[in-house]
Structures are given as C-alpha cells and as structure tokens.
Backbone bond lengths (Angstrom), bond angles and torsions (degrees), N, CA, C in turn:
res aa  C-N    CA-C-N  psi(-1)  N-CA   C-N-CA  omega(-1)  CA-C   N-CA-C  phi
1 M - - - 1.458 - - 1.523 108.20 -
2 V 1.310 117.80 135.29 1.462 121.52 -178.71 1.515 108.73 -124.01
3 T 1.327 116.33 129.02 1.460 121.23 175.52 1.508 108.07 -128.65
4 H 1.307 115.41 164.38 1.461 120.87 179.68 1.517 108.83 -119.68
5 S 1.331 115.80 139.20 1.462 119.64 174.09 1.516 108.31 -132.39
6 Q 1.292 116.10 152.25 1.466 121.26 179.50 1.521 108.71 -89.07
7 E 1.336 116.79 122.84 1.458 120.76 177.86 1.516 108.47 -133.60
8 K 1.322 116.10 113.27 1.462 123.06 -179.46 1.518 111.46 51.90
9 G 1.317 116.30 46.06 1.458 121.11 172.25 1.511 115.34 82.30
10 R 1.346 119.14 -3.98 1.458 117.71 178.95 1.530 109.41 -125.77
11 S 1.323 116.01 155.72 1.457 121.95 -176.88 1.522 109.79 -83.21
12 K 1.344 117.09 134.37 1.460 121.31 178.28 1.525 108.01 -121.46
13 T 1.322 116.94 132.41 1.453 121.75 177.97 1.521 109.14 -88.13
14 L 1.343 116.27 127.70 1.457 121.07 179.03 1.517 109.37 -97.18
15 T 1.307 116.70 138.78 1.465 120.70 177.22 1.522 109.16 -91.20
16 D 1.338 115.00 170.02 1.464 119.62 176.95 1.525 111.09 -60.06
17 K 1.337 117.00 -35.42 1.466 121.01 179.45 1.525 110.78 -63.45
18 D 1.362 116.17 -44.29 1.468 120.15 178.15 1.524 110.89 -60.31
19 I 1.314 114.77 -43.37 1.471 119.92 -178.24 1.523 109.87 -65.63
20 D 1.345 117.43 -43.64 1.459 120.84 179.53 1.525 111.32 -60.43
21 E 1.334 117.12 -42.76 1.466 120.71 178.81 1.524 110.47 -64.72
22 H 1.326 115.77 -42.53 1.465 121.04 178.86 1.534 110.38 -62.63
23 D 1.341 116.66 -44.08 1.462 121.04 178.61 1.525 111.37 -62.42
24 E 1.330 115.85 -39.57 1.460 119.78 -179.51 1.524 111.31 -64.39
25 V 1.332 116.80 -42.50 1.468 121.23 177.98 1.527 109.94 -62.09
26 L 1.340 116.48 -45.99 1.472 120.41 178.67 1.522 111.52 -61.74
27 F 1.325 116.03 -43.23 1.459 120.51 -178.95 1.530 110.74 -61.16
28 K 1.342 116.31 -48.11 1.467 120.22 -179.69 1.523 111.48 -61.54
29 K 1.329 116.19 -39.89 1.466 120.66 178.96 1.529 110.24 -64.28
30 T 1.320 116.23 -42.99 1.463 121.51 -179.00 1.527 111.59 -67.18
31 M 1.320 117.41 -35.41 1.463 121.91 -175.52 1.525 113.75 -85.34
32 T 1.321 117.85 -1.21 1.464 121.17 179.26 1.527 109.68 -56.79
33 G 1.328 116.19 124.94 1.460 121.23 177.92 1.521 114.50 87.32
34 V 1.316 118.48 -3.93 1.469 121.38 179.85 1.522 109.07 -83.79
35 K 1.343 116.37 133.20 1.463 121.30 179.49 1.529 108.95 -100.39
36 P 1.342 117.24 138.34 1.473 119.81 178.95 1.523 111.51 -65.91
37 L 1.329 115.81 152.27 1.460 121.70 176.55 1.517 110.22 -71.78
38 N 1.318 115.65 153.40 1.454 121.27 172.35 1.526 107.31 -67.54
39 N 1.326 117.87 124.99 1.465 121.81 -175.76 1.521 113.43 -58.71
40 K 1.320 118.09 -28.70 1.456 120.79 -179.13 1.521 111.68 -69.19
41 R 1.313 116.47 -26.52 1.464 119.99 -178.19 1.516 112.35 -92.60
42 F 1.314 116.83 -13.05 1.461 121.03 -173.37 1.520 110.47 -91.21
43 R 1.321 115.41 134.06 1.458 121.52 174.23 1.510 107.90 -134.64
44 S 1.302 117.17 124.98 1.457 121.58 -177.54 1.517 110.68 -61.90
45 T 1.329 116.10 137.08 1.465 119.74 176.32 1.513 110.81 -77.34
46 R 1.322 116.76 -8.67 1.464 120.01 179.97 1.517 112.64 -88.97
47 E 1.326 117.40 -5.70 1.458 119.58 178.58 1.511 109.14 -61.77
48 K 1.331 115.91 141.50 1.459 119.35 179.58 1.513 109.54 -72.63
49 K 1.305 114.66 143.67 1.451 121.05 178.39 1.526 108.80 -69.28
50 V 1.312 116.61 135.66 1.454 120.30 179.32 1.516 108.07 -76.92
51 S 1.322 115.52 129.28 1.458 119.89 -179.42 1.517 110.10 -70.50
52 R 1.330 114.90 134.69 1.450 120.08 174.88 1.519 108.17 -82.51
53 P 1.321 117.30 154.99 1.458 118.38 176.46 1.523 109.84 -61.53
54 T 1.289 116.11 143.02 1.455 121.26 178.39 1.520 108.56 -74.37
55 R 1.331 116.36 135.08 1.454 120.83 178.91 1.516 109.43 -92.30
56 L 1.311 115.90 119.06 1.454 121.01 -178.81 1.517 109.21 -125.88
57 S 1.313 115.27 152.82 1.455 119.02 177.91 1.514 109.59 -102.38
58 S 1.296 116.75 -173.73 1.457 125.15 175.67 1.522 112.48 63.64
59 G 1.331 117.22 25.75 1.453 120.01 177.91 1.516 114.12 70.03
60 L 1.316 117.39 14.82 1.457 120.58 179.91 1.511 109.41 -84.40
61 S 1.297 117.34 138.84 1.460 120.13 174.84 1.508 108.95 -103.40
62 K 1.319 115.29 160.83 1.466 120.41 179.49 1.516 110.25 -60.51
63 T 1.335 116.98 -34.03 1.460 119.80 -177.62 1.516 111.90 -65.04
64 S 1.314 118.29 -24.11 1.461 119.64 179.03 1.512 112.18 -69.69
65 F 1.350 117.58 -14.66 1.457 120.89 179.43 1.522 112.67 -98.49
66 T 1.334 117.14 -12.41 1.458 120.56 -175.26 1.518 110.52 -62.92
67 G 1.299 115.01 131.96 1.454 121.04 175.34 1.508 115.58 78.02
68 L 1.308 118.32 1.14 1.458 119.64 -177.41 1.509 113.76 -93.32
69 S 1.343 117.94 -6.62 1.459 119.25 -176.47 1.514 112.19 -65.22
70 N 1.332 117.66 -24.83 1.456 120.02 -179.67 1.521 112.43 -97.63
71 A 1.320 116.46 0.93 1.460 119.51 -179.66 1.515 110.71 -67.69
72 T 1.309 115.44 151.07 1.459 118.95 177.57 1.512 108.96 -117.03
73 S 1.295 116.05 153.52 1.450 121.93 179.48 1.513 109.45 -111.61
74 K 1.322 116.26 146.68 1.461 119.69 177.45 1.518 110.93 -63.91
75 T 1.318 115.85 -28.94 1.464 119.37 -175.94 1.517 113.07 -90.27
76 V 1.332 117.50 -14.27 1.462 120.42 -177.14 1.514 109.17 -109.53
77 K 1.309 116.04 120.58 1.454 121.17 177.97 1.511 108.09 -102.65
78 K 1.335 116.26 107.10 1.461 120.54 -175.60 1.515 112.92 -71.59
79 N 1.313 117.58 -22.55 1.458 120.01 -174.28 1.525 113.24 -83.93
80 T 1.315 117.57 -9.16 1.455 119.03 -179.52 1.517 109.77 -78.82
81 L 1.316 116.60 138.21 1.461 121.98 179.54 1.519 108.66 -74.11
82 Q 1.313 116.50 124.81 1.454 120.85 -178.05 1.517 109.60 -120.50
83 P 1.326 116.64 146.25 1.468 119.12 -179.55 1.525 110.58 -64.16
84 K 1.323 114.93 150.79 1.466 121.13 179.94 1.520 110.08 -67.19
85 L 1.322 115.30 140.45 1.464 121.65 176.34 1.520 109.42 -88.76
86 Y 1.314 115.66 141.51 1.463 121.33 174.80 1.514 107.60 -125.24
87 I 1.326 115.80 148.79 1.456 119.78 -179.56 1.529 109.80 -59.99
88 D 1.313 115.58 134.16 1.469 123.94 179.39 1.526 114.51 65.71
89 K 1.317 119.23 12.21 1.469 121.80 175.13 1.519 106.84 -106.73
90 F 1.318 116.18 125.00 1.451 120.45 -174.74 1.520 110.20 -119.42
91 S 1.303 116.04 107.75 1.455 121.06 177.41 1.521 107.30 -111.14
92 G 1.312 116.42 126.46 1.456 119.56 179.79 1.517 113.68 82.10
93 V 1.334 117.08 15.72 1.463 121.54 177.91 1.523 107.49 -122.86
94 D 1.334 116.70 132.35 1.466 118.20 -178.84 1.526 110.62 -68.05
95 R 1.326 114.70 154.64 1.468 122.06 -174.44 1.528 112.85 -57.85
96 R 1.320 117.30 -40.74 1.467 120.89 -178.16 1.538 110.49 -63.21
97 T 1.315 116.31 -46.25 1.468 120.82 178.61 1.519 110.50 -62.77
98 M 1.330 115.55 -42.23 1.457 121.30 179.30 1.528 111.08 -57.88
99 E 1.327 116.69 -48.15 1.466 121.01 -178.93 1.527 111.71 -65.85
100 R 1.313 116.37 -39.86 1.469 120.02 179.20 1.526 111.09 -65.43
101 L 1.328 116.94 -37.24 1.464 120.25 177.56 1.524 110.19 -65.55
102 R 1.328 116.57 -47.73 1.475 121.14 -179.92 1.519 112.41 -59.33
103 R 1.325 116.37 -36.50 1.471 120.88 -177.31 1.525 112.88 -86.36
104 G 1.318 117.11 -0.55 1.460 120.55 -179.86 1.508 113.20 72.02
105 K 1.336 116.76 26.11 1.464 121.56 -176.57 1.526 112.88 -91.16
106 L 1.322 117.80 -10.72 1.462 120.03 176.99 1.527 108.26 -86.37
107 S 1.304 116.14 140.42 1.462 121.31 -177.45 1.532 111.06 -65.59
108 I 1.327 115.65 126.42 1.466 121.25 178.50 1.528 107.50 -81.35
109 E 1.330 115.41 120.52 1.464 120.37 -174.50 1.525 113.96 -95.02
110 A 1.319 117.52 -18.49 1.473 121.11 177.21 1.522 108.69 -159.69
111 R 1.326 115.84 153.87 1.471 121.70 -179.47 1.517 109.65 -131.16
112 L 1.332 114.87 147.94 1.463 121.18 173.94 1.523 107.53 -132.30
113 D 1.334 116.89 122.81 1.459 121.70 179.69 1.528 108.33 -105.19
114 L 1.333 116.72 114.49 1.462 122.05 -177.45 1.526 113.27 -98.04
115 H 1.334 117.85 7.27 1.474 120.83 177.70 1.521 110.11 -51.70
116 G 1.319 116.61 133.71 1.454 121.03 173.00 1.516 116.16 82.82
117 Y 1.320 117.84 0.39 1.462 120.26 179.81 1.525 111.24 -90.39
118 Y 1.340 116.03 147.64 1.457 120.41 169.46 1.524 107.62 -72.38
119 Q 1.337 116.75 158.52 1.463 121.36 -175.24 1.523 113.27 -54.96
120 D 1.337 117.64 -49.17 1.462 119.47 -175.66 1.524 111.90 -64.99
121 V 1.331 116.84 -38.31 1.465 120.65 177.86 1.524 109.87 -69.15
122 A 1.327 116.45 -41.71 1.469 120.95 179.74 1.521 110.83 -60.87
123 Q 1.324 117.61 -43.85 1.463 120.59 -179.55 1.531 110.87 -65.19
124 S 1.305 116.91 -40.91 1.463 121.02 178.27 1.531 111.04 -63.18
125 E 1.338 116.34 -43.65 1.470 120.99 177.62 1.531 110.82 -61.92
126 L 1.334 115.70 -42.13 1.462 120.45 179.52 1.524 110.58 -62.01
127 N 1.325 117.63 -46.41 1.466 121.54 179.98 1.523 111.35 -57.46
128 S 1.328 116.48 -47.28 1.468 121.13 179.84 1.523 111.22 -63.30
129 F 1.314 115.17 -43.69 1.464 121.15 -178.15 1.525 111.49 -62.59
130 I 1.334 116.97 -49.63 1.470 121.18 -177.32 1.524 110.93 -62.85
131 S 1.323 117.66 -49.14 1.467 119.52 -177.71 1.523 111.15 -64.94
132 S 1.328 117.07 -41.21 1.459 120.31 179.77 1.529 111.89 -64.07
133 C 1.321 116.18 -44.97 1.470 119.93 179.43 1.526 111.13 -63.63
134 A 1.325 116.46 -43.07 1.467 120.17 -179.41 1.524 110.69 -64.20
135 L 1.321 117.04 -44.48 1.463 120.81 -177.83 1.521 112.67 -70.48
136 S 1.336 116.96 -21.46 1.463 119.69 177.98 1.530 111.96 -94.57
137 G 1.334 116.92 6.15 1.461 120.81 173.20 1.515 116.27 88.94
138 R 1.309 118.23 8.07 1.472 119.88 177.46 1.522 109.23 -74.13
139 R 1.321 116.89 146.56 1.464 120.94 -176.99 1.514 113.71 -109.79
140 V 1.342 117.93 -39.92 1.466 121.24 -176.27 1.527 108.99 -123.08
141 V 1.335 114.68 123.99 1.461 120.01 178.95 1.527 108.86 -128.62
142 L 1.322 115.30 158.60 1.461 122.02 178.96 1.522 108.20 -117.70
143 V 1.329 116.23 128.01 1.466 121.13 175.69 1.521 107.47 -116.02
144 I 1.328 115.97 123.13 1.462 122.26 -178.12 1.525 108.64 -103.06
145 T 1.318 116.00 118.28 1.468 121.25 179.18 1.523 111.47 -103.92
146 G 1.309 116.95 -22.51 1.460 121.28 -170.91 1.517 108.56 85.07
147 K 1.315 116.60 158.45 1.469 121.05 -178.00 1.514 112.34 -86.22
148 G 1.313 116.78 -17.98 1.459 119.90 -178.65 1.507 112.68 67.97
149 S 1.328 116.96 35.96 1.466 120.48 -177.04 1.527 112.33 -66.00
150 L 1.336 117.31 -20.51 1.462 120.46 178.22 1.526 111.90 -88.52
151 S 1.327 116.72 -13.40 1.467 120.76 -178.76 1.512 110.68 -87.83
152 K 1.325 115.34 141.08 1.461 119.97 176.45 1.526 108.32 -67.47
153 G 1.317 117.37 125.01 1.459 121.30 179.57 1.518 114.00 84.48
154 G 1.328 118.27 6.83 1.456 120.44 177.57 1.514 112.44 95.63
155 G 1.324 115.42 176.99 1.455 121.34 -175.52 1.517 114.02 -72.73
156 V 1.312 116.08 129.62 1.463 121.91 -179.81 1.524 110.37 -69.52
157 L 1.326 117.50 -44.20 1.466 120.52 -179.47 1.522 110.58 -64.03
158 R 1.321 115.56 -41.02 1.467 121.02 179.51 1.530 110.83 -61.52
159 K 1.338 116.22 -42.48 1.469 120.45 179.80 1.523 111.91 -68.04
160 N 1.329 116.61 -36.49 1.461 120.96 -175.17 1.520 114.33 -81.74
161 L 1.325 117.73 -20.90 1.460 120.21 -174.35 1.530 113.51 -53.94
162 P 1.347 120.59 -47.38 1.470 118.88 179.24 1.532 113.19 -57.38
163 D 1.321 117.54 -39.64 1.469 120.24 177.70 1.525 111.03 -66.56
164 W 1.316 116.97 -41.93 1.466 120.30 179.77 1.521 111.15 -63.25
165 L 1.329 116.64 -38.27 1.465 119.65 179.79 1.522 111.91 -68.15
166 N 1.321 117.36 -21.29 1.464 121.65 178.88 1.530 113.16 -91.54
167 Q 1.319 117.63 -1.10 1.463 120.88 177.42 1.533 109.64 -72.75
168 P 1.334 117.92 153.27 1.469 121.08 -178.66 1.524 114.51 -56.24
169 S 1.322 117.96 -24.51 1.463 120.51 179.69 1.531 112.83 -73.13
170 C 1.337 117.75 -21.63 1.473 121.62 -178.59 1.525 113.41 -116.46
171 R 1.307 117.36 -41.90 1.466 122.49 -168.66 1.526 114.98 -50.75
172 P 1.330 120.43 -41.89 1.470 119.15 -177.89 1.523 114.34 -62.43
173 Y 1.315 117.60 -20.72 1.461 121.16 -177.33 1.527 113.39 -90.34
174 I 1.325 117.99 -11.01 1.466 121.31 -167.43 1.523 112.71 -109.77
175 L 1.336 115.30 135.19 1.468 121.47 173.23 1.521 111.09 -93.95
176 A 1.332 116.94 -43.50 1.467 120.55 -175.62 1.522 109.90 -164.64
177 F 1.342 114.97 163.80 1.462 119.82 173.25 1.521 108.82 -151.49
178 C 1.323 115.66 156.29 1.465 120.59 179.11 1.523 109.15 -156.57
179 A 1.327 115.58 164.84 1.467 120.94 178.18 1.524 109.33 -64.49
180 A 1.311 115.52 144.42 1.460 121.15 -178.49 1.526 111.17 -79.37
181 R 1.311 115.57 161.88 1.459 122.42 174.69 1.539 108.62 -70.61
182 P 1.345 117.19 158.00 1.471 120.11 -179.23 1.531 114.21 -52.51
183 E 1.327 117.11 -37.06 1.471 119.48 -178.92 1.533 113.27 -68.55
184 H 1.331 116.30 -14.64 1.471 120.69 178.32 1.528 112.27 -112.09
185 G 1.328 117.88 9.42 1.461 120.04 177.61 1.514 114.73 121.85
186 G 1.330 117.82 -7.35 1.468 121.14 177.09 1.515 112.95 54.23
187 G 1.342 116.40 -134.02 1.459 121.83 -177.36 1.513 114.36 -67.73
188 G 1.323 117.47 -6.49 1.459 120.85 178.26 1.514 113.07 -102.18
189 A 1.343 116.08 15.79 1.467 120.10 179.50 1.525 109.13 -150.84
190 F 1.324 115.77 158.74 1.466 121.02 -175.78 1.520 111.06 -137.59
191 Y 1.351 114.79 137.28 1.456 120.43 169.41 1.521 106.49 -85.73
192 I 1.318 116.63 137.43 1.461 121.07 177.12 1.518 108.12 -126.38
193 L 1.333 115.30 124.33 1.461 122.17 178.46 1.524 108.09 -96.53
194 L 1.324 115.54 119.15 1.461 121.13 -177.67 1.525 111.12 -95.05
195 R 1.316 115.29 154.92 1.467 120.68 177.65 1.524 109.83 -67.19
196 R 1.321 114.66 152.29 1.457 120.35 176.96 1.518 109.94 -68.64
197 S 1.309 115.16 137.46 1.460 120.39 176.76 1.517 108.32 -95.60
198 N 1.326 117.21 127.88 1.468 121.50 -179.46 1.525 110.32 -104.42
199 N 1.327 116.23 59.97 1.475 119.53 -177.58 1.499 110.79 -70.79
C-alpha cells in the first residue's frame, strides 16, 4: 500500500513497512491501560454457527437426505433448458391444482426449516431436500425461510429462495412454488410443487 504525506513542503512516499510501524505505535499507544479479557468469557465472533438439525415431517430424518443432492432421476433430465420459475406463476400446471396449492389445500408431505442457517448452508440443505423429496415421489413440500423481520431490508433467505429454486440443482424437479398460507408460515414460507416421479 502506498500513501503520500506532506513533509516540509515536499511529498514523501510511505512504504508498507513504514505504515506497519506507524500502525503498531498507534495501536500500542491506544491500548495503554487496557486489560485483556478472561479467556473463559471470550468467544470469537468469527466462529461458525453450529447448524441445527433440520426439522422434517413424515418421519424423515436428515440422514435420509445425505448424499442425494447429486442423484439423478430417470424421469428428470437436468441438461434440458427449462423456463425460469417465478413465484405464483404456474406454467404447465392445471388451474385446479394451482388454486389448491395457493390455498394450502394440498397435503404437505415434507418440511424444511431454514431458520438460523447461513446462506451457503441453507442453499445446500435446500438442494438436498428438493432432490431427495422429488426422487422419493413426494409432490408438495414446505420450505420455511422466515420473514427476516429483524434483518435490515428483509430476510436474505426469503429473497434468495426463488433464485436457488431456479438453479440446475433444483429447477428440474420443480413445477411451481408460491407463498404459504398464514397457518403454514405466510410470507416466511413457500409451498413447492414437485414433478411427478415415474419410477
């Protein structure tokens, strides 16, 4: 890093070494009289958040989804270009099914709660969940992201979910998705209609 300072009317170029020495002097001066924290009470804010177990219904355990995100189905062709999905837009779904999904009248066969997950972990969990549910023949699933009412600008997971569902790891399995009814989480949850599996 190079900066310039004015010294006796002429410009002097500072090297990284000069800056490091200057920073060290400032740091020591600033820290004069400061006592270190007791190590037992200190916890780094950089520690990764421990993932909570995923809550699933229908007697499914998290272990039943492990390793299935890369599985392929005979009925799902991942390499085919598919139109982008948009929330509440139903292409290739009959009107009756569409209305029943929107009203929460279709039986929810599995649930995934992403509350408290970091984005990368949440996306990975979603990928595994969607592919596993689709390959096991489930049709309607509920994904809970939370509304993110405590986050500035709204929930990050909630905003990212439509993009994640359109990624190649999820999109081939999905027919449609929409916001859930209040009794299932409202704007902080989504119904996802999966393609039929022809096993």
